[in-house]
Structure formats: structure tokens, C-alpha cells
C-alpha positions as CSV (number, residue, x, y, z in Angstrom):
1,M,14.3,7.1,-4.3
2,V,13.9,8.8,-0.6
3,L,14.3,6.2,2.1
4,R,12.0,5.6,5.6
5,R,13.8,6.7,9.0
6,E,11.6,4.3,10.6
7,C,9.8,1.1,9.4
8,T,6.2,0.0,10.8
9,A,5.8,-3.7,11.4
10,R,3.7,-3.9,8.5
11,Q,6.3,-2.5,6.1
12,L,8.7,-5.0,7.6
13,R,6.5,-7.6,6.8
14,L,5.9,-7.1,3.2
15,A,9.9,-6.7,3.0
16,V,10.4,-10.1,4.8
17,E,7.5,-11.7,2.2
18,L,9.6,-10.3,-0.9
19,R,12.9,-11.7,0.6
20,R,11.1,-15.2,1.2
21,L,9.7,-15.1,-2.4
22,R,13.0,-14.1,-4.0
23,D,14.9,-17.1,-1.9
24,A,12.1,-19.7,-2.5
25,A,13.1,-18.9,-6.6
26,G,16.6,-19.4,-5.8
27,L,17.6,-16.3,-6.8
28,S,20.6,-13.4,-5.4
29,A,19.3,-9.8,-5.0
30,I,21.6,-8.7,-7.8
31,E,19.5,-11.3,-10.0
32,A,16.4,-9.5,-8.8
33,A,17.8,-6.3,-9.5
34,A,18.4,-7.1,-12.8
35,L,15.0,-8.0,-13.6
36,L,14.1,-4.9,-12.4
37,G,16.3,-2.8,-14.5
38,V,17.6,-1.5,-10.9
39,N,20.9,-2.0,-8.9
40,R,21.2,-4.4,-6.0
41,V,21.3,-1.6,-3.3
42,Q,17.5,-0.8,-4.3
43,I,16.3,-4.3,-3.9
44,S,18.2,-4.4,-0.3
45,H,16.4,-0.9,0.4
46,I,13.0,-2.5,-0.8
47,E,13.9,-5.8,1.2
48,S,14.6,-4.4,4.6
49,G,11.6,-2.2,4.7
50,L,13.3,1.0,4.4
51,A,12.0,1.6,0.5
52,G,8.7,0.9,-0.8
53,V,8.0,-0.5,-4.1
54,S,5.1,0.3,-6.5
55,E,2.1,-2.3,-7.5
56,E,3.5,-3.1,-11.0
57,R,7.0,-3.7,-9.7
58,L,5.8,-6.1,-7.4
59,R,3.4,-7.8,-9.6
60,R,7.2,-8.1,-11.9
61,L,9.0,-9.6,-9.0
62,A,6.3,-11.9,-8.3
63,A,6.2,-13.4,-11.9
64,H,9.9,-13.8,-12.0
65,Y,9.8,-15.3,-8.6
66,S,7.2,-18.1,-10.1
67,C,4.8,-17.2,-7.3
68,T,1.3,-18.2,-8.7
69,D,-0.9,-17.4,-6.0
70,E,-3.0,-14.7,-6.8
71,G,-4.5,-14.1,-3.5
72,F,-1.4,-13.8,-1.8
73,I,0.1,-11.6,-4.4
74,D,-3.0,-9.3,-4.5
75,A,-2.6,-9.2,-0.6
76,L,0.7,-8.2,-0.9
77,V,-0.1,-5.5,-3.3
78,A,-2.6,-4.1,-0.7
79,M,0.4,-3.8,1.6
80,A,2.5,-2.2,-0.6
81,T,0.0,0.7,-1.9
82,D,-2.0,1.3,1.3
83,R,-1.6,4.8,2.2
84,T,-3.7,4.7,5.6
85,R,-2.6,7.1,8.0
86,G,-4.4,5.9,11.0
87,W,-5.5,7.5,14.6
88,W,-2.4,5.8,16.2
89,E,0.0,8.3,14.3
90,E,-0.9,11.0,16.7
91,Y,1.1,8.8,19.2
92,R,4.2,8.7,17.1
93,G,7.1,10.0,19.1
94,L,4.8,9.7,22.3
95,L,4.8,5.9,22.8
96,P,6.8,3.3,22.1
97,T,6.4,2.1,18.3
98,P,5.3,-1.3,19.2
99,F,2.2,0.1,20.4
100,L,1.6,2.0,16.8
101,D,2.6,-1.4,15.2
102,L,0.0,-3.5,17.2
103,A,-3.0,-0.7,16.1
104,E,-2.0,-0.9,12.6
105,L,-2.1,-4.5,12.7
106,E,-5.1,-4.9,14.4
107,H,-6.7,-2.2,11.7
108,H,-5.7,-4.4,9.1
109,S,-6.6,-7.7,10.6
110,T,-9.6,-9.9,9.3
111,Y,-10.0,-11.5,12.9
112,R,-8.7,-11.6,16.2
113,C,-8.1,-14.3,19.3
114,D,-6.6,-13.8,22.3
115,V,-5.5,-15.9,25.3
116,E,-5.0,-14.2,28.7
117,F,-4.0,-15.5,32.0
118,L,-3.6,-12.9,34.5
119,F,-5.1,-9.7,33.0
120,I,-8.4,-9.3,31.1
121,P,-7.6,-8.8,27.1
122,G,-6.7,-5.0,26.2
123,L,-9.7,-4.6,23.8
124,L,-12.0,-5.9,26.6
125,Q,-11.1,-3.5,29.4
126,T,-12.8,-0.6,30.8
127,E,-10.9,2.7,31.1
128,D,-10.8,2.3,34.9
129,Y,-8.9,-1.5,34.4
130,A,-6.6,-0.1,32.1
131,R,-5.6,2.8,34.1
132,A,-5.5,0.4,37.3
133,A,-3.4,-2.1,35.2
134,F,-0.7,0.2,33.9
135,S,-0.6,2.0,36.9
136,S,0.9,-1.4,38.5
137,R,4.1,-1.2,35.9
138,V,7.5,-0.8,37.4
139,P,9.1,1.3,37.3
140,E,5.9,3.9,38.0
141,L,4.9,5.5,34.4
142,P,5.0,9.6,34.4
143,R,1.4,10.8,34.8
144,E,1.3,12.0,30.9
145,E,2.5,8.8,29.5
146,L,0.2,6.7,31.8
147,A,-2.7,8.9,30.3
148,L,-1.5,8.1,26.6
149,R,-1.6,4.8,27.4
150,V,-4.8,4.4,28.7
151,N,-6.1,6.8,25.7
152,H,-4.7,4.2,23.0
153,R,-5.9,1.3,24.1
154,M,-9.5,2.9,24.5
155,Q,-8.9,4.0,20.7
156,R,-7.8,0.4,19.5
157,K,-11.4,-0.8,20.5
158,V,-12.4,0.7,17.2
159,I,-11.8,-2.7,15.4
160,L,-14.6,-4.1,17.7
161,E,-17.1,-1.3,17.1
162,A,-16.3,-2.4,13.2
163,S,-17.7,-5.9,14.1
164,M,-14.4,-7.9,13.5
165,P,-14.6,-11.0,14.4
166,Y,-12.9,-11.8,17.8
167,E,-12.6,-14.1,20.3
168,A,-10.9,-14.3,23.8
169,V,-10.2,-16.9,25.8
170,I,-9.5,-16.1,29.4
171,H,-8.5,-18.0,32.3
172,E,-10.4,-17.6,35.4
173,A,-7.6,-16.3,37.5
174,A,-7.6,-13.3,35.5
175,L,-11.6,-12.6,36.1
176,R,-10.7,-13.2,39.6
177,I,-7.1,-11.0,40.4
178,R,-8.5,-7.6,41.2
179,V,-6.7,-4.8,38.9
180,G,-7.7,-1.9,40.9
181,D,-10.4,-2.1,43.4
182,R,-13.6,-3.9,44.3
183,A,-16.0,-1.5,42.2
184,T,-13.1,-1.6,39.3
185,A,-13.1,-5.3,39.3
186,R,-16.9,-5.6,39.1
187,A,-17.2,-2.8,36.3
188,Q,-15.0,-4.8,34.2
189,L,-16.8,-8.0,34.7
190,T,-20.2,-6.7,34.0
191,R,-18.4,-5.0,31.0
192,L,-17.2,-8.6,29.7
193,L,-20.6,-10.0,29.9
194,E,-22.1,-7.2,27.5
195,L,-19.4,-7.6,25.1
196,S,-19.8,-11.4,25.2
197,L,-23.5,-10.9,24.0
198,A,-22.2,-9.4,20.7
199,D,-22.7,-11.8,17.5
200,H,-19.2,-11.0,16.9
201,I,-17.4,-11.5,19.8
202,T,-16.8,-14.7,21.7
203,V,-15.6,-14.9,25.4
204,R,-14.8,-18.3,26.6
205,V,-13.2,-18.8,30.3
206,I,-10.6,-21.9,31.4
207,P,-11.9,-22.7,34.5
208,F,-9.8,-23.6,37.5
209,D,-11.2,-26.5,38.5
210,L,-10.5,-28.1,34.9
211,D,-8.2,-31.5,35.2
212,G,-5.2,-32.0,33.4
213,F,-4.7,-28.5,32.0
214,G,-0.8,-27.7,31.0
215,G,-1.8,-25.4,27.9
216,T,0.5,-22.3,27.8
217,W,0.8,-19.9,30.5
218,S,2.3,-17.0,28.4
219,P,-0.2,-14.6,26.8
220,M,-0.6,-14.8,22.9
221,M,-2.4,-13.4,20.3
222,L,-3.4,-14.0,16.5
223,A,-4.6,-11.7,13.7
224,G,-5.4,-12.6,10.7
225,G,-3.9,-11.3,7.5
226,G,-5.2,-10.5,4.0
227,V,-4.5,-14.3,3.1
228,P,-3.9,-16.9,5.9
229,K,-0.3,-16.7,4.9
230,L,0.0,-13.4,6.4
231,D,-1.6,-14.1,9.5
232,T,0.7,-12.4,12.6
233,A,0.9,-13.7,16.0
234,V,1.8,-11.5,18.9
235,R,3.7,-12.3,22.1
236,D,4.3,-9.8,25.2
237,A,7.4,-10.6,27.3
238,P,9.4,-8.7,29.5
239,Y,12.1,-7.8,26.7
240,G,9.3,-6.2,24.7
241,T,6.4,-7.2,22.2
242,G,7.1,-9.7,19.5
243,F,5.5,-10.0,16.3
244,I,5.7,-13.5,14.8
245,D,5.4,-14.4,11.0
246,S,7.1,-17.8,10.2
247,E,5.0,-20.5,8.8
248,A,6.4,-22.8,11.1
249,Q,5.8,-20.6,14.2
250,L,2.2,-19.7,13.2
251,G,1.9,-23.4,12.8
252,V,2.9,-23.7,16.7
253,F,0.6,-20.6,17.7
254,R,-2.4,-21.9,15.8
255,T,-2.3,-25.4,17.2
256,V,-1.6,-24.0,20.6
257,F,-4.9,-21.9,20.5
258,R,-6.5,-25.0,19.2
259,R,-5.9,-26.7,22.5
260,V,-6.6,-23.5,24.9
261,E,-9.8,-23.0,23.2
262,D,-10.9,-27.0,23.6
263,A,-9.9,-26.7,27.1
264,S,-12.2,-23.9,28.0
265,L,-15.9,-23.4,28.4
266,D,-18.5,-23.0,26.2
267,S,-20.0,-19.1,25.5
268,S,-22.9,-19.9,27.6
269,R,-21.0,-21.6,30.7
270,S,-18.3,-18.7,30.7
271,R,-20.9,-16.0,31.0
272,D,-22.3,-18.0,33.8
273,L,-19.1,-18.5,35.5
274,I,-18.0,-14.5,34.9
275,Q,-22.0,-13.6,36.1
276,R,-21.2,-15.7,39.5
277,L,-17.7,-14.2,39.9
278,A,-19.3,-10.5,39.5
279,K,-22.5,-11.0,42.2
280,E,-19.4,-12.6,44.6
281,L,-17.5,-8.6,44.4
């Protein structure tokens, strides 16, 4: 068995789900290994993401674990047997791993929801806006890495071109903050208006004059998995990007998103606000 030197977030998610199934069945790693006719170390490697698992072995494990959710099992099989080598692989070793994991997550997502308070969501950014946003980073990025990050962000937009359902809830603050110069800000708002007209893209704005909005002040993202159990929440924080997949935490994020969504203007009124702000520039 050849072990991976580095696991992607998707491979780790599969490993975590297999371990959760075993724990729910009340079986030890030794018992699971005996069911497959392998040793405990091999089960450990599978459940840590260091080794893959075949469809036949995965289905045998699911049966032994008394998992009867066929949709969930099929989704795990799809994760285990996927051999996609996506465009993001060209950045491996050049950009931090979370950049690649995010692109892979998006590639396999069934839908995507973003909440942003200070920046336009990355998938909706113009190239000039993205460059200005990355340029403001402290410490300053080397010119080569800045270019790589901007190019990577632009390539991520392929999921919108594929008509994946996408919803963005953006606070008015993010629309007013000038990331870059006046021309960059105006072009960004104009592009946001254009994108909001697409059937599969919904853009909603939380206005400043909303009474009693506490909500959440940290950006968040929800990505749909093959089944709801495999949804993923993503949080950006000073210490790095976090991929969240526990059922309890996902429930919290879904609730927060619904509250933020309820607090926002509808699509039509949001476009009116964006258009007014663009005219003011």
C-alpha cells in the first residue's frame, strides 16, 4: 500500500466519515480490520487519509457498520473513487494548501453560499479588486505570489460559469469600502450588478439602516456536498482557513446563514442599492 505524502481536505473528509461510521457501530479498528482481512495499521491509514479505499472495501465496511443510507454510501464511494486532477493542481507547491483545498471543494459542490462583511466575495471579485485586496495584505506578498493568488481566484470562477447555484449575502460596508481606487470600486459594483442578473446567482445586501441586526461579523461559506451530511462550512480566520464538517457545527452555520439571509434585502432591492452606490462613485 503506497501512502500519500499529503492529504487533501476532501481525502481527509472521507477518512473522517469512515471513522465516524465505525465509531457509531461501536467497533474498534482491530475489529474493522478483521472484517476486511487486513491489519489494524491499514485501517488506521485509511481513517487518517494516508491511504485510499476501493469501492468494494468501502461498501463492505458500510455494510459491517450497519449503514443503510444508500445515498450517503454512494456519495462516499464517489469521493473514494474520484481521480480528478483539477486545474488547481498546477498551483501545488506554489500556494498554501488551503487555496487548493478550497478550489477542490468548490469543484465538487452542489451549491455555494457566502456571507461577507468587509469584502466582496472572492467568486464575484474583478481581477483589479482581487489584486488590490491581496496587495493590502501584511506582510506584503512577493510580486510572484501576488500574481499567483490573483490568477487562482480568477480561475475559481469556473464554477459560476458551470451554473452552480450560488448565493452571496454582502453587508453594505463591503460595498462602500474602497478596495483599490475609485475606478476599481465602480467597476466592481458594476460587475456585481451584472452577475446578480444570472438565474443561478443570488446577491443580497444587508443595509446599514437595518434595526437590531446582530448576526455574525465573521465571513462564512457553506458548500453543498453530494448529500447534506457531506456539506462543509468554511471560516477564514487570522490563524488560517478552517473546514468544518461536524453535524452539530454545520447545523449552527445553517441557522446563522438563514438568519443573515432573513435580515438582508431581497434581490431586487439589493440591486437598487448597489446601483445607487455605483452612481455615487
